[in-house]
N, C-alpha and C positions, 0 to 999 in steps of 0.2 A: 881964326881968319887965315886963309891961304894967301900969301903975298905974291904967288906966281900967277902969270896971266893964264886965261882959259886956253886949254890945248886946241880948241877948235876955233880960235880967233883968226886974226889976219894971216898968220903963218900958213894955216891950212888952205885958205882961199888963194893965197899967192902960189902955193904948190899946185893946186888944181889948175889955175890959169896957166902956169908954166907947163904942166903936163899936156894941156889942150894944145898949146902952141907947138910943143915938141911933136905931138902926133901929126899935126898938120904939116909940119916941115918934113917929117919922115914918110909922109904918105901912108900912114898906118891904115890897116883895114878898118873902114868906118862901119861896116856892117857887124863887126864883132860885138856880141852882147845885145843885138837888136833882133827884131822879128825876122830880118833877112838871114840871120845866123842860125835859124832853126833847122828843122828837118825837111827833107825834100819829099816829093810825091813817091819816089821809089822807096824811101825809108818808111813812109806810111804804109805802103803796100806790103813791105817786109814785116812790119809789126802785125798787120791784120792777118797775113798768111800764117804767121807764128801762132796766133790765137786759133785759127781754123785747124792747123795741123796738130796742135797740142790737144785741142778739144775733140778730135775724132775719137770714136769708140775704138779703144785698143784692147787686145786680149790681156787678161791679167797676167802678171809675171809668174813664172813657174814657182811653186811653193818651195821655199827653202827655209832654213832656220832663221835667216836674217829678214826675209821679206814676207813671212807667213801672214802677217796681219796688215800688210800695206794695202789699203783700198785703191782701186782704180781711180785716177783723177777724173772727176765729173766734167762734163762738157759745159754746163751752164756758166761757171765762172769765166771761162774763156770767151763765151758769147757776150756776157755782161761787160767784160773788159773791152772788147771791140766796140760795143755800143757806147760805153763811157768815153773811150778815146775819140770816137768820131763826133759825139755830141760836144766834147770839149773843143775839138778843132774847128768843126763846121759852124757851131753856134757861138763860139768864143765865150764859153761858160766857165765860171769858177767852179771849184769842186763842191762848194756848199749848195750852189744852184742845181748841179747835176744830182748830187746825192739826196737832196730833198725832194726831187721830182717824183711824182706818182703818176700812174697811168691816166687818171682823169685830167692831168695837166696837159695832155697831148691831144690834138685833134688834127684832122686834115681838112683842107679847103681846096676847091678846084680853082685853078688860075685859067680863066677863059682866054681864048685866042693866043695861046702860047705854042702853037705848032700843030702838026697833023695828028698827034696823039694827045690824049688827056694828060694834063700836067698838074697833079696834086702837090700841095705843099704840106709838110708836116710842121705844125706850129706848137710851140711850147709856151704855156702861160706861166709867168713868174710873178709872185707878189712878195717875195722875201729874198734877201741875200745881202752880201757885204755892201754892195753899192745901192741897195734898195731896202733901207730899214724902215721906211715909212709905209710900206704896204701898197704902193701904187702898182697898177697892172703894167707889166712889160711883156713883150712878145719876142720870141726868137723863132726863126723858121729855116727849114732846109727843103730843097727839092731833090729829085733823083740825080744821082751822079752818073756820068757816062760810064765810069768803071764800077762794076758791081761790088768790087772789093772795098771801095771807098764810099759806098752809098749808105748814109746814116739810116734812111728809111728802110732799106732792105735788111740791115742788121737788126734794127728794132723788130721787124717782122719775124726774122729768124729766131730771135731770142724769145719772143712771145709764143711762136709756134712750138719751139722746143719745150718751154715750160708747160704749155697746156696740152700738147698732143703727144709728146715723147715722154716727158717726165711724169705726166699724169696729174699735174697740179690743177685743181679745179679753177675754172675761169671766175672772174669777179661776179658776184651775184648782182642781178639787176635791182635797181631801186624800185620800191613799190609803185611809184608813178610811172616808171618806164615799163613795167610789166603790163600795165593796163593798155599802153599804146601798142605793145608787141602783141 
């Protein structure tokens, strides 16, 4: 038996209370460590630009003894990184929800009477994740962003276009029932 009191007892709560009062008296920055202390739109644009600049087709480096076998960095990982970042930010998704998403989990729906041009929303269906372990259906959605660099839908389209039309990956096969309709 340990005769000493628990280290997380009353002394710890008294210290936390004192720390809270001290911060209030010193007018400490209240946004520190909160959502307001995150990144700005300018930082987001900088991150997406980095993905686009690094993902551009670059000529291979000149052959030397050091870099003779260094392959050129492929474009697709940078496009996927941009999509992943924008999904996380705009849909407020955890990594398990993003990484477990598959193409059939996404669909678009038209939002009527939302302006002079069509306004589709990209919706993601989720039925599993850290906060949803019982399999109930949940939906997250995004619409076009006014800045193309921050548009989740555009980056998803670029990523799929690259995979299917540039990299030559075959598109998903149609289901037998869908073939009959087409």
